[in-house]
N, C-alpha and C positions, 0 to 999 in steps of 0.2 A: 362708918368704919367698924362698929361692932359686928355688923352682919357679915362683912368680909372675913373678919377674924374667926367668927363662928363657922363659916363655910370652910376655911382652911383647916380648922381643928377637926371638923367632921371628916374631911377628906383624908387627913393624916391618920385618924383613928381607923377608918376603913382600910387604908393602905397597910396599917400595922396588923389588922386582923387577917388580911390576905397574906401578908408575909409570914405571920405566925402559923397559918394553916399550911402553907407550903413547907415551912421548916418542920412542922409536925409530921407531914407525910413523908418527907425525906428521912427523918429520924426513926420512924416506926415501921414503915412498910418496906419489906424486902421482896424483890422480884423473884418469881419462881422460874426454875429452868424446866424446859420441856422440849421434847424432840419434835422436829418439824420434818415432814416428808413431802417432797415435791416430785411430781411425776412429769418427766420430760419425754415427749413423743420421740420415737426413734427417727423420724424424718428430720428432726432438728439436730440430731447427732451426726448425721451423714453430711459431709460437705458437698455442696453443689455449686455450680458456676452462677446460678441465678441468685442464690442466697448470700454468697460471699462477694462483696464489692471489690475486694483487693485482688481477686483472681481475674486476669485479663486473658482469656483463652482465644480471643479473636485476633491477637497480635501474633504474627508468624515470626519467631526469633530463630529459625533454623538457618537463615542465610544472611550475610551481612548486607547492609544497605549503604550505597554510595553516598558520600556527603554532598549536599546541595550547596552550590556556590551562590553567594548573594550577588545580585546584579550590580554593576558599577553605577554609582550615583555621581552625576555631574554636579560640581559646585557652581552655583550661580555667580555671575560677576557682581561685584559690590562697588558702588560709587563711594570713594573716600577722598577727602581733600588731601592733596599732596603738597608739601612745602615747596615754595618756588625754587629753592636751591636745588631740590632733587630733580625737577622737571625742566627748569629754565624758563618757565612762563611767568605771567603776571601773578601778583598775589591774589588769592581767592578763587583761582581756577579749580574746577572739579574734574578730576581725571578718573576714568574707569580703569580699575586695576583688578586683575584676577586674584583670588585669595591665595595666599601662600607664595606669591611671586613678588620679589622685591626689586 
């Protein structure tokens, strides 16, 4: 147990030294301001269709486009058990009924 306590104390002392060094740097060092000049090539300042992904020049918007109608979809027949009172048959008969038809 004394070895574990000694290890923890050494780690705490090292952490305290690191924290003290960081605090001393913050308190004593002030950053200097300086001017920064960046040169931008002229070709990057001129917009072009290949560089700008938001420009879609291949789409012709000069004429209206007729809306496309979706093809009619047939609903498949579903086999559902119908109560005997509704059909007039024996109990447990399965009758094929189209969806939406009562």
